[in-house]
DSSP file (Angstrom, degrees, kcal/mol; ACC not computed):
  #  RESIDUE AA STRUCTURE BP1 BP2  ACC     N-H-->O    O-->H-N    N-H-->O    O-->H-N    TCO  KAPPA ALPHA  PHI   PSI    X-CA   Y-CA   Z-CA
    1    1 A M    >         0   0    0      0, 0.0     3,-1.5     0, 0.0    79,-0.1   0.000 360.0 360.0 360.0  -1.1  114.1   69.3   43.5
    2    2 A K  T 3   +     0   0    0      1,-0.2     5,-0.0    77,-0.1     0, 0.0   0.726 360.0  60.1 -67.1 -18.7  115.6   71.8   45.9
    3    3 A D  T 3  S+     0   0    0     78,-0.0    -1,-0.2     2,-0.0     0, 0.0   0.418  87.5  88.2 -86.3  -3.9  119.1   71.2   44.5
    4    4 A F    <   -     0   0    0     -3,-1.5    77,-0.2     1,-0.1   132,-0.0  -0.873  62.5-156.4-105.7 127.0  118.1   72.4   41.0
    5    5 A P  S    S+     0   0    0      0, 0.0     2,-0.4     0, 0.0    76,-0.1   0.713  84.5  45.3 -74.1 -18.4  118.5   76.1   40.2
    6    6 A V  E     +A   80   0A   0     74,-1.2    74,-2.1     2,-0.0     2,-0.4  -0.991  66.9 177.5-128.9 126.8  115.9   75.9   37.4
    7    7 A I  E     -A   79   0A   0     -2,-0.4     2,-0.5    72,-0.2    72,-0.2  -0.993  11.0-160.9-132.0 125.2  112.6   74.0   37.8
    8    8 A V  E     -A   78   0A   0     70,-2.4    70,-2.6    -2,-0.4     2,-0.5  -0.911   6.8-158.6-104.1 127.9  110.0   73.9   35.1
    9    9 A R  E     +A   77   0A   0     -2,-0.5    68,-0.2    68,-0.2    -2,-0.0  -0.888  22.5 153.9-108.0 135.3  106.4   73.0   36.0
   10   10 A Q  E     -A   76   0A   0     66,-2.3    66,-3.4    -2,-0.5     2,-0.2  -0.990  39.0-114.6-155.7 150.5  103.9   71.6   33.5
   11   11 A P  E     -A   75   0A   0      0, 0.0     2,-0.4     0, 0.0    64,-0.3  -0.489  36.2-108.6 -78.8 155.6  100.9   69.5   33.3
   12   12 A I        -     0   0    0     62,-3.0    62,-0.4    -2,-0.2     2,-0.3  -0.718  35.5-139.2 -76.9 131.3  100.9   66.1   31.5
   13   13 A A    >   -     0   0    0     -2,-0.4     3,-1.8     1,-0.1     4,-0.4  -0.659  13.7-124.5 -90.7 147.0   98.9   66.5   28.3
   14   14 A W  G >  S+     0   0    0      1,-0.3     3,-1.8    -2,-0.3    58,-0.1   0.899 113.2  60.1 -53.2 -39.8   96.5   63.7   27.2
   15   15 A G  G 3  S+     0   0    0      1,-0.3    -1,-0.3     8,-0.0    -3,-0.0   0.574  89.2  71.6 -72.7  -7.0   98.4   63.6   23.9
   16   16 A D  G <  S+     0   0    0     -3,-1.8     8,-2.9     7,-0.1    -1,-0.3   0.663  83.8  92.1 -77.1 -15.0  101.7   62.7   25.8
   17   17 A M  B <   -F   23   0B   0     -3,-1.8     6,-0.3    -4,-0.4     2,-0.2  -0.398  64.7-151.1 -80.6 158.7  100.3   59.3   26.4
   18   18 A D    >   -     0   0    0      4,-2.4     3,-1.9    -2,-0.1     4,-0.1  -0.489  41.4 -78.1-115.9-170.2  100.8   56.3   24.1
   19   19 A A  T 3  S+     0   0    0      1,-0.3    -2,-0.0    -2,-0.2     0, 0.0   0.640 126.3  61.7 -67.8 -14.5   98.8   53.2   23.2
   20   20 A Y  T 3  S-     0   0    0      2,-0.2    -1,-0.3     0, 0.0     3,-0.1   0.231 115.8-111.6 -96.4  13.6   99.9   51.6   26.5
   21   21 A N  S <  S+     0   0    0     -3,-1.9     2,-0.3     1,-0.2    -2,-0.1   0.786  84.7  95.1  60.2  34.4   98.3   54.3   28.6
   22   22 A H  S    S-     0   0    0     -4,-0.1    -4,-2.4    49,-0.1    -2,-0.2  -0.933  89.2 -76.0-140.7 166.4  101.4   55.9   29.9
   23   23 A V  B     -F   17   0B   0     47,-3.4    -6,-0.3    -2,-0.3    47,-0.2  -0.428  56.4-110.4 -67.2 131.2  103.4   58.8   28.8
   24   24 A N    >>  -     0   0    0     -8,-2.9     3,-1.2    -2,-0.2     4,-0.6  -0.301  20.3-123.0 -62.2 145.5  105.5   57.9   25.8
   25   25 A N  H 3> S+     0   0    0      1,-0.3     4,-0.7     2,-0.2     3,-0.4   0.733 109.0  65.8 -70.3 -18.3  109.2   57.7   26.5
   26   26 A V  H >> S+     0   0    0      1,-0.2     4,-1.2     2,-0.2     3,-0.6   0.840  93.0  63.4 -65.4 -33.0  110.0   60.3   23.7
   27   27 A M  H <> S+     0   0    0     -3,-1.2     4,-3.0     1,-0.2    -1,-0.2   0.830  91.0  63.5 -65.6 -32.9  108.1   62.9   25.9
   28   28 A Y  H 3X S+     0   0    0     -4,-0.6     4,-2.2    -3,-0.4    -1,-0.2   0.896 103.3  48.5 -56.1 -40.6  110.7   62.5   28.7
   29   29 A F  H <X S+     0   0    0     -4,-0.7     4,-2.0    -3,-0.6    -1,-0.2   0.845 109.7  53.3 -73.9 -29.6  113.3   63.9   26.3
   30   30 A R  H  X S+     0   0    0     -4,-1.2     4,-2.4     2,-0.2    -2,-0.2   0.910 108.4  49.6 -65.1 -42.4  110.9   66.8   25.4
   31   31 A Y  H  X S+     0   0    0     -4,-3.0     4,-1.8     2,-0.2    -2,-0.2   0.919 110.6  49.9 -64.1 -40.8  110.5   67.6   29.1
   32   32 A F  H  X S+     0   0    0     -4,-2.2     4,-2.5     1,-0.2    -1,-0.2   0.897 108.5  53.9 -60.6 -39.3  114.3   67.6   29.5
   33   33 A E  H  X S+     0   0    0     -4,-2.0     4,-2.7     1,-0.2     5,-0.2   0.931 105.3  53.5 -64.5 -42.4  114.5   69.9   26.5
   34   34 A S  H  X S+     0   0    0     -4,-2.4     4,-2.0     1,-0.2    -1,-0.2   0.891 111.1  45.3 -57.7 -40.8  112.0   72.3   28.1
   35   35 A S  H  X S+     0   0    0     -4,-1.8     4,-2.2     2,-0.2    -1,-0.2   0.888 111.4  52.6 -70.1 -36.2  114.2   72.5   31.2
   36   36 A R  H  X S+     0   0    0     -4,-2.5     4,-2.5     2,-0.2    -2,-0.2   0.932 110.6  48.1 -63.5 -43.4  117.3   72.9   29.2
   37   37 A I  H  X S+     0   0    0     -4,-2.7     4,-2.0     1,-0.2    -1,-0.2   0.909 110.7  50.4 -63.0 -43.9  115.7   75.9   27.3
   38   38 A A  H  X S+     0   0    0     -4,-2.0     4,-1.5    -5,-0.2    -1,-0.2   0.895 110.6  49.8 -63.6 -38.2  114.6   77.5   30.4
   39   39 A Y  H  X S+     0   0    0     -4,-2.2     4,-1.5     2,-0.2    -2,-0.2   0.900 108.5  53.1 -62.2 -43.6  118.1   77.2   31.8
   40   40 A F  H  <>S+     0   0    0     -4,-2.5     5,-2.5     1,-0.2     4,-0.3   0.890 106.8  52.7 -61.5 -38.7  119.5   78.7   28.6
   41   41 A Y  H ><5S+     0   0    0     -4,-2.0     3,-0.5     1,-0.2    -1,-0.2   0.851 106.1  53.9 -65.0 -36.0  117.2   81.7   29.0
   42   42 A K  H 3<5S+     0   0    0     -4,-1.5    -1,-0.2     1,-0.2    -2,-0.2   0.814 116.5  36.9 -66.4 -30.5  118.5   82.2   32.6
   43   43 A I  T 3<5S-     0   0    0     -4,-1.5    -1,-0.2    -3,-0.2    -2,-0.2   0.292 111.1-118.8-106.3   9.8  122.1   82.3   31.4
   44   44 A N  T < 5 +     0   0    0     -3,-0.5     2,-0.7    -4,-0.3    -3,-0.2   0.923  55.5 157.0  57.6  50.8  121.4   84.2   28.2
   45   45 A F      < +     0   0    0     -5,-2.5     2,-0.3    -6,-0.1    -1,-0.2  -0.608  25.0 112.0-110.0  69.5  122.7   81.5   25.9
   46   46 A F  S >  S-     0   0    0     -2,-0.7     3,-1.5    10,-0.1     6,-0.2  -0.970  71.5-116.4-141.9 157.6  121.0   82.1   22.5
   47   47 A R  T 3  S+     0   0    0     -2,-0.3     8,-0.2     1,-0.3    -1,-0.1   0.738 106.4  66.2 -64.4 -24.0  121.9   83.2   19.1
   48   48 A D  T 3  S+     0   0    0      6,-0.1     2,-0.3     3,-0.1    -1,-0.3   0.491  75.4 107.7 -82.2   0.7  119.8   86.4   19.1
   49   49 A D  S X  S-     0   0    0     -3,-1.5     3,-1.1     3,-0.3     5,-0.1  -0.599  77.9-127.8 -73.5 135.7  122.0   87.9   21.8
   50   50 A E  G >  S+     0   0    0     -2,-0.3     3,-0.8     1,-0.3     4,-0.1   0.881 109.3  47.6 -52.6 -43.1  124.2   90.7   20.4
   51   51 A K  G 3  S+     0   0    0      1,-0.2    -1,-0.3     2,-0.1     3,-0.1   0.731 125.3  28.9 -73.9 -18.5  127.3   89.1   21.9
   52   52 A R  G X  S+     0   0    0     -3,-1.1     3,-0.8    -6,-0.2    -3,-0.3  -0.191  70.8 133.1-134.1  43.6  126.5   85.7   20.5
   53   53 A E  T <  S+     0   0    0     -3,-0.8    -1,-0.1     1,-0.2    -3,-0.1   0.774  85.0  37.3 -67.8 -23.9  124.5   86.2   17.4
   54   54 A D  T 3  S+     0   0    0     -4,-0.1    62,-2.8    -3,-0.1    63,-0.7   0.379 114.9  58.4-107.4   0.4  126.6   83.6   15.5
   55   55 A T  E <   +B  115   0A   0     -3,-0.8    60,-0.2    60,-0.2    -3,-0.1  -0.840  56.4 132.5-128.4 164.1  127.2   81.1   18.3
   56   56 A G  E     -B  114   0A   0     58,-2.2    58,-2.8    -2,-0.3     2,-0.3  -0.982  49.4 -48.5 176.4-169.4  124.9   79.0   20.6
   57   57 A P  E     -B  113   0A   0      0, 0.0     2,-0.4     0, 0.0    56,-0.2  -0.605  36.5-175.0 -88.4 142.5  124.2   75.6   22.1
   58   58 A I  E     -B  112   0A   0     54,-1.9    54,-2.6    -2,-0.3     2,-0.6  -0.988  28.7-121.0-129.1 145.9  124.0   72.3   20.3
   59   59 A L  E     +B  111   0A   0     -2,-0.4    52,-0.2    52,-0.2     3,-0.1  -0.754  32.0 172.1 -87.9 123.5  123.0   69.0   21.9
   60   60 A A  E     +     0   0A   0     50,-3.0     2,-0.3    -2,-0.6    51,-0.2   0.763  65.4   1.5-102.2 -32.0  125.8   66.4   21.6
   61   61 A H  E     +B  110   0A   0     49,-1.3    49,-2.4     2,-0.0    -1,-0.4  -0.994  57.5 177.8-155.0 148.5  124.3   63.7   23.9
   62   62 A T  E     +B  109   0A   0     -2,-0.3     2,-0.3    47,-0.2    47,-0.2  -0.977   5.3 173.5-154.1 149.2  121.3   62.9   25.9
   63   63 A S  E     -B  108   0A   0     45,-2.2    45,-1.7    -2,-0.3     2,-0.4  -0.961  11.8-155.0-150.2 162.2  120.1   60.0   28.0
   64   64 A C  E     -B  107   0A   0     -2,-0.3     2,-0.6    43,-0.2    43,-0.3  -0.991  10.4-154.6-146.8 136.6  117.3   59.0   30.4
   65   65 A N  E     -B  106   0A   0     41,-3.7    41,-1.8    -2,-0.4     2,-0.5  -0.943  23.4-147.5-107.8 112.4  116.9   56.6   33.1
   66   66 A F  E     +B  105   0A   0     -2,-0.6    39,-0.2    39,-0.2    -2,-0.0  -0.662  24.7 169.6 -84.8 125.3  113.1   55.8   33.4
   67   67 A I        -     0   0    0     37,-2.5    38,-0.2    -2,-0.5    -1,-0.2   0.853  64.3  -1.8-101.9 -54.7  112.1   55.1   37.0
   68   68 A L  S    S-     0   0    0     36,-1.6    -1,-0.4    34,-0.1     2,-0.3  -0.977  77.0-104.4-136.8 155.4  108.3   55.0   37.0
   69   69 A P        -     0   0    0      0, 0.0     2,-0.3     0, 0.0   -45,-0.1  -0.592  28.4-140.0 -78.6 134.9  105.7   55.6   34.2
   70   70 A L        -     0   0    0     -2,-0.3   -47,-3.4   -47,-0.2     2,-0.3  -0.713  20.2-171.1 -89.8 145.2  103.8   58.8   34.1
   71   71 A V        -     0   0    0     -2,-0.3   -59,-0.1   -49,-0.2   -49,-0.1  -0.951  28.0 -72.1-135.2 154.3  100.1   58.8   33.3
   72   72 A Y  S    S+     0   0    0     -2,-0.3   -59,-0.1   -58,-0.1     2,-0.1  -0.679 104.1  45.9 -81.8 140.7   97.5   61.5   32.6
   73   73 A P  S    S+     0   0    0      0, 0.0     2,-0.3     0, 0.0    -2,-0.1   0.581  88.5 101.9 -84.0 145.9   96.2   63.4   34.5
   74   74 A D        -     0   0    0    -62,-0.4   -62,-3.0    -2,-0.1     2,-0.4  -0.959  53.4-133.6-167.9 173.4   99.3   64.6   36.4
   75   75 A A  E     -A   11   0A   0    -64,-0.3     2,-0.3    -2,-0.3    25,-0.3  -0.993  24.2-159.5-136.7 143.8  101.6   67.6   36.7
   76   76 A I  E     -A   10   0A   0    -66,-3.4   -66,-2.3    -2,-0.4     2,-0.4  -0.814  15.4-141.4-126.5 164.0  105.3   67.4   36.8
   77   77 A E  E     -AC   9  97A   0     20,-2.5    20,-3.0    -2,-0.3     2,-0.5  -0.981  15.5-160.4-119.6 133.9  108.4   69.4   37.8
   78   78 A I  E     -AC   8  96A   0    -70,-2.6   -70,-2.4    -2,-0.4     2,-0.3  -0.950   9.6-165.5-118.1 111.3  111.5   69.2   35.7
   79   79 A G  E     -AC   7  95A   0     16,-2.8    16,-1.8    -2,-0.5     2,-0.3  -0.664   6.4-176.3 -96.9 150.3  114.7   70.2   37.4
   80   80 A V  E     +AC   6  94A   0    -74,-2.1   -74,-1.2    -2,-0.3     2,-0.3  -0.998   8.5 160.9-146.0 146.2  118.0   71.0   35.6
   81   81 A R  E     - C   0  93A   0     12,-1.6    12,-3.2    -2,-0.3     2,-0.5  -0.980  38.8-110.3-156.1 156.0  121.4   71.8   36.8
   82   82 A I  E     + C   0  92A   0     -2,-0.3    10,-0.3    10,-0.2     3,-0.1  -0.827  30.9 173.0 -91.4 129.5  125.0   71.9   35.4
   83   83 A V  E     +     0   0A   0      8,-2.3     2,-0.3    -2,-0.5     9,-0.2   0.566  65.2  23.3-111.3 -15.0  127.2   69.3   37.0
   84   84 A K  E     - C   0  91A   0      7,-1.2     7,-2.6     2,-0.0     2,-0.5  -0.978  56.9-163.8-156.7 134.7  130.3   69.5   34.9
   85   85 A I  E     + C   0  90A   0     -2,-0.3     5,-0.2     5,-0.2     2,-0.1  -0.990  14.3 177.2-125.0 128.6  132.0   72.2   32.7
   86   86 A G        -     0   0    0      3,-3.3    38,-0.2    -2,-0.5    54,-0.0  -0.242  49.3 -80.9-104.8-160.1  134.7   71.4   30.2
   87   87 A R  S    S+     0   0    0     -2,-0.1    37,-2.7     1,-0.1     3,-0.1   0.889 122.5   6.7 -75.1 -41.3  136.5   73.6   27.7
   88   88 A T  S    S+     0   0    0     35,-0.3    25,-2.8     1,-0.1     2,-0.3   0.432 129.0  35.5-123.8  -2.7  133.9   73.6   25.0
   89   89 A S  E     - D   0 112A   0     23,-0.2    -3,-3.3    35,-0.1     2,-0.3  -0.933  57.9-148.7-146.1 167.6  130.9   71.8   26.5
   90   90 A F  E     -CD  85 111A   0     21,-2.3    21,-2.7    -2,-0.3     2,-0.5  -0.973  17.3-126.7-138.5 154.8  129.0   71.2   29.8
   91   91 A T  E     -CD  84 110A   0     -7,-2.6    -8,-2.3    -2,-0.3    -7,-1.2  -0.885  21.5-161.3-106.4 131.2  127.0   68.4   31.3
   92   92 A M  E     -CD  82 109A   0     17,-3.2    17,-2.1    -2,-0.5     2,-0.5  -0.909   5.7-150.2-112.2 134.5  123.4   69.0   32.5
   93   93 A E  E     -CD  81 108A   0    -12,-3.2   -12,-1.6    -2,-0.4     2,-0.3  -0.911  15.1-164.8-105.3 137.8  121.6   66.7   34.9
   94   94 A H  E     -CD  80 107A   0     13,-2.1    13,-2.1    -2,-0.5     2,-0.3  -0.855   8.1-175.2-116.4 152.2  117.8   66.5   34.6
   95   95 A A  E     -CD  79 106A   0    -16,-1.8   -16,-2.8    -2,-0.3     2,-0.5  -0.980   9.3-158.5-143.4 136.8  115.1   65.1   37.0
   96   96 A I  E     -CD  78 105A   0      9,-2.5     8,-2.9    -2,-0.3     9,-1.2  -0.945  15.8-179.2-114.5 130.8  111.4   64.7   36.6
   97   97 A S  E     -CD  77 103A   0    -20,-3.0   -20,-2.5    -2,-0.5     6,-0.2  -0.961  12.7-158.4-131.5 149.2  109.2   64.5   39.6
   98   98 A S  E  >  - D   0 102A   0      4,-2.3     4,-2.5    -2,-0.4   -22,-0.2  -0.951  22.0-135.9-119.3 141.8  105.5   64.0   40.1
   99   99 A P  T  4 S+     0   0    0      0, 0.0    -1,-0.1     0, 0.0   -23,-0.1   0.824 109.8  46.1 -64.7 -28.3  103.5   64.9   43.2
  100  100 A K  T  4 S+     0   0    0    -25,-0.3   -26,-0.0     2,-0.1    -3,-0.0   0.842 129.9  18.3 -78.5 -37.1  101.7   61.6   42.9
  101  101 A L  T  4 S-     0   0    0      1,-0.3     2,-0.2   -33,-0.0    -1,-0.1   0.549  89.5-139.2-117.6 -14.0  104.7   59.4   42.2
  102  102 A G  E  < S+ D   0  98A   0     -4,-2.5    -4,-2.3     2,-0.0    -1,-0.3  -0.574  72.8  10.2  78.2-149.4  107.9   61.2   43.3
  103  103 A L  E     + D   0  97A   0     -6,-0.2    -6,-0.2    -2,-0.2     3,-0.1  -0.477  63.1 167.6 -68.5 125.6  111.0   60.9   41.2
  104  104 A V  E     +     0   0A   0     -8,-2.9   -37,-2.5     1,-0.4   -36,-1.6   0.555  60.1   8.1-116.8 -12.9  110.0   59.3   37.8
  105  105 A A  E     -BD  66  96A   0     -9,-1.2    -9,-2.5   -39,-0.2    -1,-0.4  -0.976  49.9-163.4-164.9 153.1  113.1   59.9   35.7
  106  106 A R  E     +BD  65  95A   0    -41,-1.8   -41,-3.7    -2,-0.3     2,-0.3  -0.982  22.1 170.9-136.5 146.1  116.7   61.2   35.7
  107  107 A G  E     -BD  64  94A   0    -13,-2.1   -13,-2.1    -2,-0.3     2,-0.3  -0.880  23.1-138.3-148.6-178.3  118.7   62.2   32.7
  108  108 A E  E     -BD  63  93A   0    -45,-1.7   -45,-2.2    -2,-0.3     2,-0.3  -0.984  11.2-172.2-144.1 147.5  121.9   63.7   31.3
  109  109 A S  E     -BD  62  92A   0    -17,-2.1   -17,-3.2    -2,-0.3     2,-0.5  -0.990  12.4-152.5-140.1 141.5  122.6   66.1   28.4
  110  110 A V  E     -BD  61  91A   0    -49,-2.4   -50,-3.0    -2,-0.3   -49,-1.3  -0.983  17.1-164.7-112.6 121.6  125.9   67.2   27.1
  111  111 A V  E     -BD  59  90A   0    -21,-2.7   -21,-2.3    -2,-0.5     2,-0.4  -0.917   2.6-156.0-111.1 135.2  125.8   70.7   25.4
  112  112 A V  E     -BD  58  89A   0    -54,-2.6   -54,-1.9    -2,-0.4     2,-0.4  -0.866  19.1-125.5-109.7 139.8  128.5   72.0   23.1
  113  113 A C  E     -B   57   0A   0    -25,-2.8     9,-2.1     9,-0.4     2,-0.4  -0.739  41.0-167.6 -78.1 130.9  129.2   75.7   22.5
  114  114 A F  E     -BE  56 121A   0    -58,-2.8   -58,-2.2    -2,-0.4     2,-0.7  -0.962  29.1-142.9-135.1 140.2  129.1   76.1   18.7
  115  115 A D  E  >> -BE  55 120A   0      5,-2.7     5,-1.3    -2,-0.4     4,-1.1  -0.912  15.1-168.2 -96.7 114.7  130.0   78.6   16.0
  116  116 A F  T  45S+     0   0    0    -62,-2.8   -61,-0.1    -2,-0.7    -1,-0.1   0.712  84.5  52.0 -81.7 -17.8  127.3   78.4   13.4
  117  117 A I  T  45S+     0   0    0    -63,-0.7    -1,-0.2     1,-0.1   -62,-0.1   0.937 120.5  32.1 -79.4 -52.3  129.2   80.5   10.9
  118  118 A K  T  45S-     0   0    0    -64,-0.2    -2,-0.2     2,-0.2    -1,-0.1   0.621 103.1-133.9 -80.9 -13.7  132.5   78.5   11.1
  119  119 A N  T  <5 +     0   0    0     -4,-1.1     2,-0.3     1,-0.2    -3,-0.2   0.934  66.0 100.4  61.2  51.4  130.6   75.3   11.8
  120  120 A H  E   <S-E  115   0A   0     -5,-1.3    -5,-2.7     0, 0.0    -1,-0.2  -0.980  76.3 -89.4-158.0 160.7  132.7   74.1   14.7
  121  121 A K  E     -E  114   0A   0     -2,-0.3    -7,-0.3    -7,-0.2   -32,-0.1  -0.331  40.6-164.3 -70.5 154.4  132.8   73.9   18.5
  122  122 A I        -     0   0    0     -9,-2.1    -9,-0.4   -34,-0.3     2,-0.1  -0.913  29.1 -84.8-134.8 160.6  134.2   76.8   20.4
  123  123 A P        -     0   0    0      0, 0.0   -35,-0.3     0, 0.0   -36,-0.1  -0.403  55.7 -93.3 -65.4 146.9  135.4   77.4   24.0
  124  124 A I        -     0   0    0    -37,-2.7   -35,-0.1   -38,-0.2     5,-0.0  -0.392  49.0-114.6 -59.3 122.7  132.7   78.3   26.5
  125  125 A P    >>  -     0   0    0      0, 0.0     4,-2.4     0, 0.0     3,-0.7  -0.320  18.7-121.4 -64.2 145.3  132.8   82.1   26.6
  126  126 A A  H 3> S+     0   0    0      1,-0.3     4,-2.2     2,-0.2     5,-0.1   0.840 111.4  53.6 -60.0 -36.9  134.0   83.6   29.9
  127  127 A D  H 3> S+     0   0    0      2,-0.2     4,-1.9     1,-0.2    -1,-0.3   0.835 109.0  48.8 -67.0 -32.3  130.7   85.5   30.4
  128  128 A L  H <> S+     0   0    0     -3,-0.7     4,-2.3     2,-0.2    -2,-0.2   0.919 110.1  51.2 -72.4 -43.9  128.6   82.4   29.9
  129  129 A R  H  X S+     0   0    0     -4,-2.4     4,-2.3     1,-0.2    -2,-0.2   0.909 111.2  49.8 -55.9 -42.6  130.8   80.4   32.4
  130  130 A Q  H  X S+     0   0    0     -4,-2.2     4,-2.4    -5,-0.2    -1,-0.2   0.902 107.7  51.8 -63.4 -43.5  130.3   83.2   34.9
  131  131 A A  H  X S+     0   0    0     -4,-1.9     4,-2.5     2,-0.2    -1,-0.2   0.887 111.5  48.3 -60.5 -41.2  126.5   83.2   34.4
  132  132 A I  H  X S+     0   0    0     -4,-2.3     4,-3.1     2,-0.2     5,-0.2   0.919 110.3  50.4 -66.6 -40.7  126.5   79.5   35.1
  133  133 A E  H  X>S+     0   0    0     -4,-2.3     5,-1.6     2,-0.2     4,-1.2   0.915 111.6  49.0 -66.1 -41.5  128.6   79.8   38.2
  134  134 A I  H  <5S+     0   0    0     -4,-2.4    -1,-0.2     2,-0.2    -2,-0.2   0.934 115.3  43.9 -59.3 -49.2  126.3   82.6   39.5
  135  135 A L  H  <5S+     0   0    0     -4,-2.5    -2,-0.2     1,-0.2    -1,-0.2   0.897 118.8  42.2 -63.9 -41.9  123.2   80.5   38.8
  136  136 A E  H  <5S-     0   0    0     -4,-3.1    -1,-0.2     2,-0.2    -2,-0.2   0.604 102.7-135.3 -79.1 -12.7  124.7   77.3   40.2
  137  137 A N  T  <5S+     0   0    0     -4,-1.2     2,-0.3    -5,-0.2    -3,-0.2   0.922  71.1  85.4  52.8  47.9  126.2   79.3   43.1
  138  138 A K  S   <S-     0   0    0     -5,-1.6     2,-0.3    -6,-0.1    -2,-0.2  -0.965  76.8-109.5-166.3 158.7  129.5   77.4   42.8
  139  139 A K              0   0    0     -2,-0.3    -9,-0.0     1,-0.1     0, 0.0  -0.722 360.0 360.0 -90.9 141.1  132.8   77.5   40.9
  140  140 A F              0   0    0     -2,-0.3   -55,-0.2   -11,-0.1    -1,-0.1   0.400 360.0 360.0-106.3 360.0  133.6   74.8   38.4
């Protein structure tokens, strides 16, 4: 997890489990979502910002490679980083780790910058790109 600039820690809830006594696969996407939102807060990427009140992120794609099943009780770390930036979108890499099991899942999300008033994608704003590069400590 040391290579991820944003890490969310959370316990596994009993309700995350399914009838097969392991965490339901849908929950992994919820964990990825939690890390994505934490990352967005770090780079100030939300509609309530004065500079971006009519623009924000939309999820265009997400995927998960399940490595090991999680079970209750446990606590996980969800890491997220940006690995690629395009003109209107960026790709995020996610990883979920358990102190009991190690790496349990890896995933990817593609996020598009979107204008909610005009209802179409927009170029990534320069200040947002700069915030990402500062957080990631690298140029894209």
